[in-house]
Every structure is written in structure tokens, then in C-alpha cells.
MIBALO-985620 format. One line per 4 residues: number of its first residue (from 1); for each residue x, y, z of N, C-alpha, C. Coordinates in nm, 3 decimals, padded with zeros to 5 digits. Each point is the difference from the previous one (the first is absolute). Layout:
<vexfis>
NUM = X Y Z X Y Z X Y Z  ...
</vexfis>
This chain:
<vexfis>
1 = 07.140 04.176 06.689 00.022 -00.025 00.106 00.069 00.112 00.140  00.081 00.091 -00.092 00.056 00.112 00.087 -00.119 00.026 00.141  -00.172 -00.006 -00.063 -00.074 00.041 00.081 -00.034 -00.108 00.110  00.031 -00.133 -00.040 00.022 -00.086 00.072 00.068 -00.002 00.150
5 = 00.120 00.032 -00.048 00.177 00.048 00.081 -00.090 00.116 00.101  -00.074 00.119 -00.056 00.008 00.072 00.101 -00.169 00.007 00.077  -00.034 -00.129 00.050 -00.100 -00.017 00.051 -00.018 00.078 00.147  -00.101 00.071 00.026 00.023 00.094 00.137 -00.144 -00.023 00.024
9 = -00.018 -00.106 00.109 -00.126 -00.034 00.072 00.040 00.036 00.150  -00.126 00.013 00.051 00.033 00.105 00.144 -00.052 -00.176 00.106  00.057 -00.078 00.015 -00.004 -00.079 00.074 -00.024 00.000 00.171  00.090 00.111 00.026 -00.019 00.038 00.144 -00.119 00.064 00.025
13 = -00.091 00.054 -00.082 -00.104 00.067 00.011 -00.106 -00.098 00.043  00.000 -00.091 -00.026 -00.085 -00.151 00.060 00.080 -00.046 00.093  00.074 -00.006 00.060 00.070 -00.066 00.139 -00.115 -00.062 00.089  -00.054 00.138 00.041 -00.103 -00.057 00.111 -00.098 -00.053 -00.026
17 = -00.043 -00.036 -00.115 -00.061 -00.072 -00.068 00.021 -00.165 00.001  00.116 -00.013 -00.073 00.066 -00.105 00.010 00.058 -00.082 00.142  00.044 00.096 00.099 00.009 -00.031 00.158 -00.158 -00.052 00.017  -00.085 00.071 -00.004 -00.123 -00.078 00.046 -00.010 -00.119 -00.074
21 = -00.013 -00.031 -00.145 -00.013 -00.078 -00.048 00.102 -00.156 00.054  00.122 00.061 00.044 00.052 -00.124 00.043 -00.048 -00.043 00.143  -00.011 00.152 00.084 -00.055 -00.052 00.118 -00.114 -00.084 00.050  -00.037 00.029 -00.166 -00.167 -00.092 00.021 00.042 -00.146 -00.035
25 = 00.087 -00.051 -00.085 00.034 -00.106 -00.047 00.075 -00.078 00.108  00.109 00.096 00.060 00.070 -00.088 00.106 -00.066 -00.048 00.122  -00.114 00.101 00.046 -00.097 -00.018 00.062 -00.040 -00.143 00.006  -00.068 -00.018 -00.112 -00.074 -00.096 -00.083 00.067 -00.144 00.023
29 = 00.146 00.011 -00.037 00.065 -00.071 00.002 00.074 -00.091 00.132  00.010 00.145 00.092 00.061 -00.059 00.126 -00.121 -00.109 00.054  -00.113 00.080 -00.002 -00.123 -00.074 00.058 -00.029 -00.109 -00.045  00.014 -00.023 -00.130 -00.012 -00.135 -00.063 00.090 -00.122 00.048
33 = 00.123 00.054 00.015 00.105 -00.060 00.044 00.002 -00.046 00.141  -00.071 00.108 00.074 00.004 -00.018 00.158 -00.121 -00.110 00.024  -00.113 00.005 -00.077 -00.099 -00.088 00.057 -00.044 -00.117 -00.069  00.076 -00.032 -00.106 -00.039 -00.114 -00.089 00.120 -00.050 -00.060
37 = 00.144 00.107 -00.029 00.099 -00.068 -00.053 00.022 -00.064 -00.112  00.112 -00.033 -00.040 -00.011 -00.078 -00.131 -00.050 -00.117 -00.006  -00.057 -00.043 -00.165 -00.022 -00.140 -00.009 00.092 -00.060 -00.030  00.073 -00.038 00.074 00.123 -00.098 -00.050 00.002 -00.111 -00.054
41 = 00.062 -00.026 -00.117 -00.004 -00.103 -00.114 00.071 -00.148 00.052  -00.007 -00.100 -00.038 00.051 -00.135 00.056 00.127 00.043 00.009  00.084 00.078 -00.059 00.124 00.003 00.029 00.047 00.026 00.139  -00.093 00.064 00.102 00.010 00.033 00.106 -00.075 -00.077 00.113
45 = -00.105 -00.076 -00.078 -00.118 -00.073 00.109 00.052 -00.163 -00.017  00.023 -00.047 -00.083 00.022 -00.139 -00.035 -00.111 -00.058 -00.052  -00.002 -00.146 00.005 -00.141 -00.032 -00.068 00.021 -00.146 -00.042  -00.094 -00.037 -00.071 00.012 -00.157 -00.074 00.043 -00.006 -00.106
49 = 00.076 -00.095 -00.070 00.072 00.028 -00.122 -00.089 -00.147 -00.074  -00.046 00.012 -00.074 -00.059 -00.102 -00.140 00.070 -00.003 -00.127  00.041 -00.140 -00.022 00.105 -00.021 -00.157 -00.131 -00.065 -00.055  -00.024 00.034 -00.128 -00.118 -00.082 -00.058 00.091 -00.014 -00.175
53 = -00.037 -00.126 -00.036 00.049 -00.031 -00.168 -00.099 00.013 -00.062  -00.049 00.055 -00.115 -00.062 00.018 -00.107 00.039 -00.138 -00.136  -00.122 -00.033 -00.058 00.040 -00.074 -00.121 00.000 00.109 -00.073  -00.036 00.081 -00.022 -00.034 00.134 -00.065 00.071 00.144 00.048
57 = 00.043 00.080 -00.078 00.027 00.119 00.079 -00.125 00.070 00.045  00.006 00.013 00.095 -00.129 00.124 00.076 00.005 00.080 -00.012  -00.121 00.090 -00.014 -00.043 00.156 -00.007 00.024 00.047 00.137  00.111 00.056 00.046 00.033 00.066 00.135 -00.099 00.085 00.033
61 = -00.087 00.089 -00.059 -00.066 00.113 00.029 -00.152 -00.113 00.036  -00.017 -00.102 -00.091 -00.096 -00.098 00.010 -00.023 -00.069 00.173  00.141 -00.043 00.004 00.024 -00.076 00.151 -00.038 00.145 00.131  00.063 00.105 -00.015 -00.025 00.096 00.049 -00.156 00.021 00.048
65 = -00.092 00.010 -00.092 -00.137 00.014 00.003 -00.009 -00.117 00.081  -00.004 -00.103 -00.049 -00.051 -00.144 00.096 00.043 00.009 00.118  00.112 00.080 00.075 00.033 -00.034 00.122 -00.072 00.114 00.058  -00.025 00.083 -00.064 -00.073 00.141 00.056 -00.117 -00.043 00.009
69 = -00.064 -00.057 -00.095 -00.180 -00.067 00.003 -00.001 -00.069 00.128  00.072 -00.075 00.009 00.022 -00.085 00.137 -00.015 00.047 00.127  00.024 00.135 00.001 00.040 00.035 00.129 00.118 00.076 00.045  00.112 -00.103 -00.062 00.146 00.027 00.027 00.032 00.176 00.016
73 = 00.085 00.039 00.055 00.059 00.161 00.005 00.156 -00.008 00.042  00.033 00.097 -00.066 00.139 00.042 00.029 00.074 -00.132 -00.067  00.024 -00.051 -00.077 00.065 -00.102 -00.119 00.097 00.054 -00.075  00.084 -00.091 -00.015 00.093 00.008 -00.143 -00.029 -00.120 -00.101
77 = 00.018 00.064 -00.106 00.017 -00.148 -00.103 00.090 00.055 -00.101  00.065 -00.105 -00.032 00.168 00.026 -00.113 00.018 -00.119 -00.044  00.038 00.019 -00.138 00.073 -00.131 -00.043 00.114 -00.042 00.109  00.065 -00.127 -00.033 00.089 -00.050 00.084 00.079 -00.099 -00.082
81 = 00.110 00.037 -00.101 00.067 -00.099 -00.058 -00.049 00.006 -00.155  -00.111 -00.043 -00.014 -00.031 -00.042 -00.143 -00.159 00.112 00.024  -00.052 -00.005 -00.119 -00.148 00.082 -00.013 -00.108 -00.135 00.044  00.042 -00.088 00.016 -00.107 -00.109 00.040 00.004 -00.010 00.163
85 = 00.101 00.033 00.066 00.038 -00.011 00.119 -00.078 00.189 00.088  -00.060 -00.036 00.106 -00.016 00.106 00.062 00.014 00.000 00.131  00.027 00.107 00.076 00.004 00.030 00.175 -00.108 00.086 00.040  -00.076 -00.040 00.079 -00.105 00.048 00.079 00.027 00.017 00.117
89 = 00.034 00.140 00.057 00.030 00.024 00.134 -00.150 00.059 00.066  -00.030 -00.055 00.115 -00.114 00.032 00.076 00.031 00.078 00.127  -00.068 00.095 00.041 00.043 00.062 00.124 -00.065 -00.075 00.160  -00.066 -00.095 -00.070 -00.056 -00.106 00.116 00.055 -00.072 00.052
93 = 00.029 -00.036 00.111 00.080 -00.101 00.110 -00.041 -00.160 -00.096  00.133 -00.043 00.027 00.000 -00.154 -00.046 -00.077 -00.108 00.032  -00.058 -00.054 -00.085 -00.101 -00.107 00.068 00.042 -00.143 -00.117  -00.002 -00.124 00.022 00.002 -00.120 -00.068 -00.056 -00.013 -00.128
97 = -00.134 00.075 00.031 -00.104 -00.015 -00.116 00.020 00.142 -00.114  00.050 00.079 00.033 -00.006 00.150 -00.094 00.038 -00.042 -00.123  00.116 -00.078 00.014 00.078 -00.008 -00.166 -00.127 -00.104 -00.093  -00.073 -00.085 00.059 -00.083 -00.057 -00.075 -00.122 00.067 00.002
101 = -00.022 00.111 00.071 -00.109 00.067 -00.013 00.047 00.101 -00.127  00.082 00.054 -00.014 00.045 00.102 -00.127 00.013 -00.085 -00.112  00.007 -00.123 00.001 00.049 -00.070 -00.133 -00.119 -00.029 -00.035  -00.103 -00.056 00.096 -00.171 -00.041 -00.069 -00.056 00.107 -00.018
105 = 00.038 00.104 00.050 -00.045 00.117 -00.083 00.017 00.078 -00.094  00.117 -00.020 -00.052 00.054 00.035 -00.153 -00.030 -00.126 -00.073  -00.001 -00.127 00.001 -00.022 -00.090 -00.102 -00.001 -00.139 00.029  -00.029 -00.118 -00.078 -00.014 -00.119 00.071 00.127 -00.031 00.018
109 = 00.036 -00.139 00.030 00.121 -00.082 00.006 00.108 -00.024 -00.092  -00.121 -00.007 -00.123 00.087 -00.009 -00.154 00.037 00.099 -00.007  -00.030 00.135 -00.002 00.053 00.126 -00.037 00.075 00.098 00.078  -00.037 -00.061 00.138 00.118 00.069 00.071 00.068 -00.076 00.129
113 = 00.108 00.017 00.001 00.069 -00.101 00.092 00.066 00.057 00.126  -00.032 -00.006 00.130 00.045 00.052 00.123 00.127 -00.059 00.007  00.101 00.087 -00.011 00.184 -00.056 00.014 -00.010 00.029 00.126  00.012 00.105 00.070 00.024 00.014 00.150 -00.109 00.102 00.094
117 = 00.010 00.026 00.153 -00.121 00.069 00.059 00.116 00.027 00.125  00.039 00.119 00.011 00.055 00.017 00.156 -00.004 00.159 00.027  00.073 -00.003 00.124 -00.021 00.112 00.038 00.122 00.083 -00.007  00.007 00.136 -00.046 00.110 00.081 -00.003 00.010 00.093 00.112
121 = 00.097 00.047 00.053 00.048 00.145 00.098 -00.011 00.091 -00.104  -00.016 00.180 00.093 -00.005 00.076 -00.087 00.196 00.038 -00.031  -00.005 00.053 -00.113 00.149 00.003 -00.033 00.026 00.115 00.041  -00.061 00.089 00.078 00.059 00.127 00.064 -00.080 -00.044 00.147
125 = 00.103 -00.026 00.114 -00.067 -00.034 00.094 -00.004 00.179 00.120  -00.029 -00.019 00.123 00.005 00.088 00.102 00.106 00.118 00.015  00.104 -00.107 00.000 00.160 00.028 00.029 00.009 00.082 -00.132  -00.005 -00.053 -00.116 00.057 00.091 -00.134 -00.102 00.099 -00.020
129 = -00.085 00.002 00.040 -00.120 00.137 00.007 00.078 00.115 00.083  00.030 -00.069 00.112 00.072 00.095 00.092 00.125 00.047 -00.054  00.073 -00.058 -00.075 00.140 00.031 -00.014 -00.031 00.089 -00.137  -00.115 -00.044 -00.053 -00.016 00.090 -00.147 -00.003 00.144 00.041
133 = -00.123 00.015 00.111 -00.038 00.156 00.061 00.110 00.030 00.036  00.115 -00.031 00.078 00.109 00.058 00.071 00.074 00.072 -00.121  00.006 -00.104 -00.085 00.097 00.034 -00.119 -00.103 00.116 -00.079  -00.083 00.008 -00.022 -00.088 00.104 -00.054 00.036 00.127 00.099
137 = 00.011 00.000 00.125 -00.013 00.104 00.075 00.191 00.055 -00.001  00.115 -00.115 -00.031 00.138 00.059 00.011 -00.017 00.083 -00.128  -00.070 -00.063 -00.109 00.058 00.073 -00.137 -00.047 00.115 -00.006  -00.106 00.078 00.064 -00.066 00.060 00.010 00.080 00.101 00.051
141 = 00.049 -00.021 00.136 00.152 00.060 00.084 00.113 00.028 -00.099  00.012 -00.091 -00.045 00.123 00.015 -00.116 -00.010 00.117 -00.103  -00.153 00.012 -00.067 -00.029 00.081 -00.083 -00.001 00.165 00.039  -00.044 00.001 00.145 -00.022 00.139 00.074 00.177 00.046 00.006
145 = 00.106 -00.107 00.063 00.113 00.062 -00.014 00.078 00.031 -00.119  -00.046 -00.090 -00.099 00.041 00.030 -00.136 -00.019 00.163 -00.053  -00.120 -00.013 00.018 -00.070 00.135 -00.092 00.034 00.138 00.119  00.036 -00.027 00.127 00.030 00.083 00.057 00.127 00.039 00.005
149 = 00.101 -00.107 -00.051 00.097 00.034 -00.046 00.029 00.061 -00.135  -00.087 -00.048 -00.071 00.021 00.041 -00.154 -00.102 00.135 -00.037  -00.060 00.024 00.085 -00.093 00.132 -00.021 00.011 00.118 00.123  -00.122 -00.048 00.081 00.018 00.075 00.171 -00.101 -00.056 00.050
153 = -00.014 -00.036 00.164 -00.102 -00.097 00.052 -00.150 00.037 -00.008  -00.006 00.115 -00.038 -00.174 00.001 -00.063 -00.048 -00.033 -00.149  00.087 -00.007 -00.062 -00.020 -00.121 -00.124 -00.002 -00.141 00.053  00.085 -00.006 00.082 00.046 -00.140 00.050 -00.186 -00.073 00.050
157 = -00.025 00.110 00.128 -00.122 -00.021 00.020 -00.123 -00.001 -00.079  00.003 00.092 -00.113 -00.128 00.020 -00.078 00.022 -00.146 -00.113  00.096 -00.056 -00.034 00.000 -00.120 -00.093 -00.050 -00.089 00.088  00.030 -00.014 00.139 -00.028 -00.151 00.078 -00.156 00.017 00.012
161 = -00.032 00.145 00.056 -00.145 -00.014 00.019 -00.093 00.017 -00.172  00.057 -00.019 -00.103 -00.064 00.019 -00.134 -00.006 -00.151 -00.010  00.109 -00.069 00.038 00.013 -00.140 -00.050 -00.056 -00.095 00.116  -00.074 00.047 00.129 -00.051 -00.045 00.090 -00.137 -00.011 -00.050
165 = -00.055 00.151 -00.075 -00.121 -00.007 -00.041 -00.042 -00.049 -00.137  00.061 -00.071 -00.051 -00.001 -00.089 -00.119 -00.013 -00.134 00.036  00.099 -00.079 00.080 -00.014 -00.099 00.024 -00.119 -00.038 00.111  -00.043 00.111 00.103 -00.162 -00.012 00.079 -00.101 -00.035 -00.117
169 = 00.042 00.121 -00.135 -00.145 -00.019 -00.080 -00.017 -00.146 -00.043  00.110 -00.042 -00.070 00.029 -00.076 -00.047 -00.084 -00.147 00.070  00.039 -00.020 00.117 -00.014 -00.108 00.107 -00.158 00.038 00.019  -00.044 00.089 00.004 -00.118 00.026 00.055 -00.081 -00.011 -00.166
173 = 00.037 00.008 -00.119 -00.089 -00.054 -00.091 -00.021 -00.111 -00.016  00.072 -00.105 00.061 00.002 -00.138 -00.012 -00.076 -00.040 00.124  -00.012 00.065 00.101 -00.063 -00.027 00.110 -00.171 00.037 00.001  -00.021 00.115 -00.065 -00.129 00.061 -00.014 -00.032 -00.105 -00.076
177 = 00.039 -00.065 -00.148 -00.077 -00.023 -00.109 -00.008 -00.183 00.037  00.083 -00.026 00.114 00.036 -00.159 00.045 00.044 -00.070 -00.106  00.090 00.066 -00.059 00.096 -00.092 -00.096 00.088 -00.060 00.070  00.039 -00.134 -00.064 00.109 -00.091 00.042 00.134 00.085 00.006
181 = 00.072 -00.020 00.125 00.149 00.061 00.030 00.086 -00.108 00.041  00.060 -00.066 -00.119 00.094 -00.060 -00.006 00.143 00.025 -00.013  00.093 -00.078 -00.053 00.139 00.051 -00.018 00.012 00.060 -00.112  -00.076 -00.027 -00.131 00.025 00.078 -00.114 -00.013 00.143 00.028
185 = -00.113 00.049 00.096 -00.053 00.126 00.050 00.091 00.072 00.069  00.067 -00.078 00.093 00.115 00.001 00.059 00.110 00.074 -00.081  -00.013 -00.057 -00.106 00.165 00.020 -00.058 -00.059 00.151 -00.102  -00.113 -00.010 -00.019 -00.015 00.125 -00.092 -00.024 00.120 00.122
189 = -00.038 -00.041 00.142 00.041 00.128 00.084 00.110 00.055 00.023  00.090 -00.100 -00.024 00.171 00.024 -00.016 00.022 00.082 -00.078  -00.043 -00.039 -00.127 00.021 00.076 -00.138 -00.022 00.125 00.024  -00.133 00.032 00.047 -00.062 00.123 00.017 00.057 00.116 00.054
193 = 00.053 -00.080 00.142 00.080 00.078 00.090 00.123 00.080 -00.066  00.062 -00.050 -00.099 00.133 -00.010 -00.075 -00.069 00.102 -00.110  -00.112 -00.026 -00.073 -00.024 00.073 -00.116 -00.024 00.162 00.084  -00.118 -00.003 00.102 -00.011 00.140 00.046 00.098 00.049 00.041
197 = 00.134 -00.021 00.092 00.067 00.074 00.037 00.101 00.063 -00.125  00.028 -00.071 -00.088 00.086 00.013 -00.137 -00.096 00.142 -00.026  -00.137 -00.017 -00.043 -00.068 00.114 -00.034 00.008 00.131 00.124  -00.005 -00.018 00.078 00.010 00.081 00.092 00.142 00.053 -00.008
201 = 00.093 -00.059 00.017 00.150 00.031 00.007 00.029 00.122 -00.111  -00.037 -00.040 -00.115 00.001 00.082 -00.160 -00.057 00.128 00.041  -00.117 00.002 00.073 -00.090 00.147 -00.015 00.103 00.063 00.119  00.021 -00.062 00.118 00.050 00.078 00.103 00.191 00.026 -00.064
205 = 00.023 -00.024 -00.072 00.152 -00.007 -00.082 -00.027 00.174 -00.077  -00.128 -00.039 -00.062 00.015 00.173 -00.067 -00.064 00.074 00.099  -00.063 -00.022 00.066 -00.043 00.120 00.103 00.095 00.070 00.072  00.115 -00.100 00.036 00.184 00.047 00.056 00.027 00.047 -00.104
209 = 00.012 -00.001 -00.097 00.070 00.085 -00.080 -00.074 00.151 -00.044  -00.091 -00.011 -00.044 -00.092 00.146 00.009 00.015 00.047 00.097  -00.008 -00.028 00.118 00.009 00.057 00.116 00.139 00.072 00.036  00.108 -00.024 -00.107 00.153 00.006 00.043 -00.037 00.112 -00.141
213 = -00.004 00.021 -00.080 00.031 00.012 -00.134 -00.126 00.128 -00.047  -00.164 -00.046 00.016 -00.036 00.118 -00.035 -00.051 00.122 00.137  00.029 00.120 -00.042 00.011 00.081 00.117 -00.113 00.092 -00.006  -00.119 -00.018 -00.092 -00.141 00.050 00.033 -00.112 -00.077 00.050
217 = -00.074 00.022 00.075 -00.090 -00.084 00.071 -00.003 -00.044 00.123  -00.110 -00.052 00.098 -00.008 -00.087 00.110 00.014 -00.113 00.004  -00.010 -00.096 00.051 00.027 -00.165 00.041 -00.128 -00.043 -00.073  -00.127 00.029 -00.025 -00.105 -00.013 -00.049 00.004 -00.002 -00.158
221 = 00.073 00.168 -00.040 00.013 -00.054 -00.151 00.099 -00.071 -00.035  00.138 -00.018 00.068 00.083 -00.066 -00.029 -00.039 -00.177 -00.007  -00.077 -00.025 00.106 -00.034 -00.157 -00.012 -00.089 -00.057 -00.100  -00.103 00.109 -00.057 -00.094 00.005 -00.108 00.103 -00.014 -00.116
225 = 00.102 00.089 -00.057 00.056 -00.007 -00.079 00.071 -00.115 -00.030  00.073 -00.099 00.109 00.039 -00.084 00.022 -00.030 -00.141 -00.070  -00.164 00.008 00.036 -00.049 -00.111 -00.014 -00.078 00.020 -00.187  -00.014 00.141 00.003 -00.015 -00.018 -00.162 00.128 -00.041 -00.093
229 = 00.114 00.054 00.041 00.089 -00.047 -00.058 00.042 -00.132 -00.011  -00.029 -00.109 00.119 -00.010 -00.123 -00.006 -00.112 -00.084 -00.048  -00.131 00.086 -00.032 -00.102 -00.073 -00.040 -00.020 -00.093 -00.155  00.070 00.042 -00.062 00.016 -00.076 -00.130 00.083 -00.102 00.038
233 = 00.116 -00.002 00.049 00.043 -00.147 00.060 -00.079 -00.063 00.061  -00.072 00.025 00.095 -00.076 -00.053 00.090 -00.131 -00.101 -00.053  -00.057 00.088 -00.106 -00.103 -00.020 -00.078 00.061 -00.163 -00.060  00.069 00.065 -00.076 00.057 -00.113 -00.099 00.002 -00.130 00.030
237 = 00.099 -00.013 00.147 00.044 -00.106 00.051 -00.128 -00.046 00.062  -00.088 00.080 00.044 -00.099 -00.088 00.045 -00.106 -00.047 -00.098  00.021 00.051 -00.106 -00.108 -00.049 -00.094 00.068 -00.119 -00.105  00.101 -00.015 00.002 00.079 -00.075 -00.079 -00.004 -00.164 00.079
241 = 00.007 00.029 00.163 00.011 -00.108 00.078 -00.127 -00.046 00.032  -00.109 00.102 -00.008 -00.150 -00.062 00.026 -00.020 -00.076 -00.143  00.024 00.036 -00.150 -00.041 -00.073 -00.063 00.052 -00.174 -00.001  00.122 -00.014 00.023 00.049 -00.130 00.047 -00.101 -00.054 00.112
245 = -00.005 00.039 00.109 -00.081 -00.038 00.118 -00.123 -00.030 -00.049  -00.067 00.096 -00.074 -00.151 -00.064 -00.068 -00.029 -00.082 -00.086  00.125 -00.004 -00.048 00.024 -00.153 -00.111 00.023 -00.115 00.047  00.070 00.010 00.164 00.012 -00.135 00.078 -00.116 -00.001 00.059
249 = -00.071 00.048 00.020 -00.144 00.036 00.097 -00.094 -00.081 -00.065  00.007 00.021 -00.185 -00.102 -00.065 -00.068 00.049 -00.113 -00.060  00.112 -00.033 -00.019 00.038 -00.080 -00.056 00.079 -00.097 00.066  00.064 00.020 00.142 00.093 -00.054 00.053 -00.071 -00.143 00.083
253 = -00.125 -00.007 00.018 -00.064 -00.105 00.065 -00.017 00.022 00.146  -00.086 -00.093 00.073 -00.024 -00.005 00.148 00.122 00.026 00.065  00.106 -00.074 -00.008 00.111 00.025 00.078 00.065 00.097 00.002  00.013 00.088 -00.085 00.076 00.116 00.046 -00.106 00.111 -00.050
257 = -00.131 -00.016 00.036 -00.110 00.076 00.001 00.027 00.150 00.128  -00.007 -00.077 00.092 00.006 00.105 00.150 00.159 00.084 -00.010  00.085 -00.075 -00.070 00.135 00.056 -00.002 -00.027 00.134 -00.092  -00.050 -00.033 -00.112 -00.024 00.108 -00.126 -00.104 00.119 00.085
261 = -00.067 -00.064 00.060 -00.106 00.105 00.056 00.041 00.091 00.128  00.081 -00.049 00.102 00.086 00.072 00.079 00.075 00.105 -00.078  00.105 -00.080 -00.091 00.086 00.110 -00.056 -00.082 00.108 -00.057  -00.118 -00.011 -00.087 -00.059 00.132 -00.060 -00.048 00.109 00.120
265 = -00.066 -00.039 00.103 -00.029 00.058 00.086 00.109 00.082 00.079  00.088 -00.065 00.001 00.138 00.049 00.076 00.060 00.121 -00.085  -00.006 -00.023 -00.103 00.069 00.068 -00.128 -00.124 00.147 00.005  -00.112 -00.012 -00.020 -00.067 00.113 00.008 -00.031 00.054 00.137
269 = 00.007 -00.082 00.130 00.057 00.077 00.104 00.107 00.050 00.013  00.133 -00.034 -00.068 00.121 00.022 00.037 -00.005 00.147 -00.080  -00.084 00.014 -00.131 00.057 00.135 -00.076 -00.086 00.089 00.046  -00.109 -00.040 00.056 -00.085 00.133 00.062 00.095 00.060 00.141
273 = 00.031 -00.081 00.063 00.089 00.032 00.107 00.110 00.070 -00.036  00.075 -00.036 -00.100 00.123 00.072 -00.002 -00.038 00.157 -00.086  -00.131 00.001 -00.027 -00.021 00.146 -00.088 -00.043 00.095 00.136  -00.121 -00.090 00.056 -00.100 00.102 00.104 00.070 -00.034 00.164
277 = 00.035 -00.106 00.010 00.037 00.005 00.137 00.148 00.007 00.028  00.095 -00.075 -00.055 00.132 00.056 00.065 00.037 00.163 -00.011  -00.043 00.051 -00.109 00.033 00.142 -00.002 -00.063 00.075 00.109  -00.140 -00.012 00.031 -00.126 00.048 00.108 00.093 -00.013 00.135
281 = 00.040 -00.121 00.002 00.071 -00.025 00.160 00.154 00.093 -00.004  00.038 00.048 -00.087 00.122 00.054 00.034 -00.050 00.175 00.037  -00.127 00.011 -00.057 -00.029 00.156 00.035 -00.091 -00.021 00.146  -00.049 -00.118 00.040 -00.010 -00.024 00.154 00.104 00.021 00.090
285 = 00.093 -00.068 -00.055 00.147 -00.003 00.089 00.076 00.133 -00.023  -00.071 00.116 -00.079 00.028 00.130 -00.022 00.198 00.015 -00.032  00.017 -00.102 -00.130 00.105 -00.008 -00.073 00.053 00.172 -00.036  00.102 00.023 -00.003 00.056 00.131 -00.025 00.134 00.017 -00.112
289 = 00.043 00.113 -00.031 00.122 00.019 -00.083 00.117 -00.071 00.092  -00.013 00.074 00.145 00.124 -00.055 00.087 00.003 -00.122 00.035  -00.094 -00.058 -00.013 00.039 -00.174 00.019 00.052 -00.046 -00.108  -00.003 00.036 -00.137 00.091 -00.071 -00.115 00.104 00.088 -00.018
293 = 00.037 00.125 00.088 00.129 00.061 -00.076 00.079 -00.062 -00.005  00.128 -00.013 -00.108 00.098 -00.023 00.018 00.098 00.079 00.119  00.107 -00.103 00.035 00.064 00.110 00.118 00.125 00.079 -00.073  00.036 00.102 00.027 00.085 00.084 -00.080 00.130 -00.037 00.075
297 = 00.079 -00.017 -00.122 00.168 -00.074 00.041 00.069 00.130 00.073  00.051 -00.010 00.065 00.108 00.073 00.101 00.103 00.076 -00.093  -00.029 00.106 -00.022 00.138 00.115 -00.064 -00.098 00.027 -00.128  -00.147 -00.039 -00.024 -00.023 00.031 -00.113 -00.135 00.103 00.048
301 = 00.041 00.105 -00.078 -00.156 00.099 00.008 -00.088 -00.046 -00.034  -00.142 00.070 00.057 -00.134 -00.051 -00.004 -00.030 00.087 -00.183  00.011 00.125 00.024 00.005 00.059 -00.098 -00.021 00.023 -00.152  00.169 -00.049 -00.025 00.002 -00.044 -00.120 00.061 -00.146 -00.026
305 = -00.015 -00.081 00.124 00.103 -00.128 -00.014 00.120 -00.026 -00.021  00.084 00.150 -00.034 00.132 -00.030 00.017 00.083 00.022 00.097  00.143 -00.076 00.028 00.050 00.026 00.090 00.094 00.142 00.045
</vexfis>
């Protein structure tokens, strides 16, 4: 156990390679977001809602396969009220015959009953999306102010850049692979922001402490030391979180599949950035001992600390 606690990996030696990797991934993400954007789910686009009642509880995966085979895309199938009732949300616009088309596709009149078919608007409108984006910008500004006050302005800039790196990579992942971006993924994105920021703050706190207490070594050595000292904590936190998330991904069903997937990607990216990106950004910003030096109280001699 003592050997595990004395880990000494030279992370900063690979900082240029990490920066190149991040730059490539960021360019791919930004390019995909600019050219094809996100594949918005029904929560953002709206569509047609069809409610069906079965004589016997249907097999939801089989229902999804039938709809997919018939050419329907971007739909959601879920139980509604009981195991015999299902809701089918379709991305296509509403028409009087769409409900009967879906019912006849899934079974005859004796086995499947059409309860209702209607148009539903997007749960997240354009105004709410704009407000959400503005809220995220304000939150990043608040983070910068807090970290600048708690640490130093270079740390504030580094934490926000690392956070922006994580968010863009997660959005790029969903854009490139054309995975539905719905409200559950948006919730996961907000959770990732909190997780990533917490991880970065833990590393930054140890960096500040070592800059003030360890007398030997330059910034690169001290940042490397700090990352190694927090590595066990970072690794255990990430692994235990991933165990839960993979369980949700495998056994949680379709409704939270994308939520769990977004969190898995976010945790992996956040762990990577807290190790390689956050510390490397401080080196690029030329952080020094003087930036974190404690102010000398009036009337106290610096040599021996006695009045």
C-alpha cells in the first residue's frame, strides 16, 4: 500500500502529446458542431404522440424493431401507466392517419387499441435554449470569479478552459456519432460540468499547497508532484462512478441509455483533463511561486517568522 501512495509518474513529460490529442479532438468536435450540429431529440423538436393499449403486455424492444423496420426514425417507445399501455413519440409532423398507421403496424384491432394520437410541442423551446446557454455562460463567469478569489486568476482561467474543453468534447461526441441529444443528455452535461470542476479544484488546491510548502523544484516538478498526490483519489472516484454508470448503461433500459453514456464519456474526459489539461494550462500561463505567495503580515520578519 505504501508503494501505491508514493506514485511518481511524469505526467508533464507527455503534456505536449496530450495538448496535440486535445487539439485534434477539439477541432473535430467544433467542426462537427459547426457543420451538422447536434441530433436533437424529441424533447427539443416536438412530434406526434400515439397512445396504444395492448390486450397483453407488449415486448418494447420488439415494438421498436417493428417501427424501425417500417422506416420510422428518431422515435421513443415507453410504458405509460401500466405494462399494457405504451406511448410512441414520433419525430414526424402530425396527420390524422398517423395513429391508425402505427396501430395497424403493431397489431390488429383485437390486440392493439388506439387510445389517442396528437401533436406535441417541444419541451424545450428556442427561448428556453437561449436562456440555458446564457445561464451556462454566467455560471462559467461565476466559476472564474470564485477560483480567482479562492486561488489566483491564472487558476481561474485554467479551470474554465479545462471545463470548456470537457464540454466541447462531450458535445462533439454526440454530434459526430449522431446520437440523440435530449433532456436527459442535457442533465448529464450539467452533471459533468460539476464533476469536472470538482476534480480540477482538488488538483489545483494541492498545487497551491505544494507551491507554498515545498521549497525544491520548479513549477513543472511541483505540478507533477501534486497530480501524483491526488492520483489515487482521482482514480478511485472515477472508477467507482464508472461502475455505477456502466450498470445503468447495461441494465437501465433505453430511457436512460444516453444519459448514462453521456456521463461515462464526461467522467473519462473530466479525469483526463484534470490530470493532463488543467496542470498543463498552468504551465502555459507561467504560474510561479510568487503568484501564490502568502502576504507577509506587518511587523513579522520573513527570515524567522517572529515579531
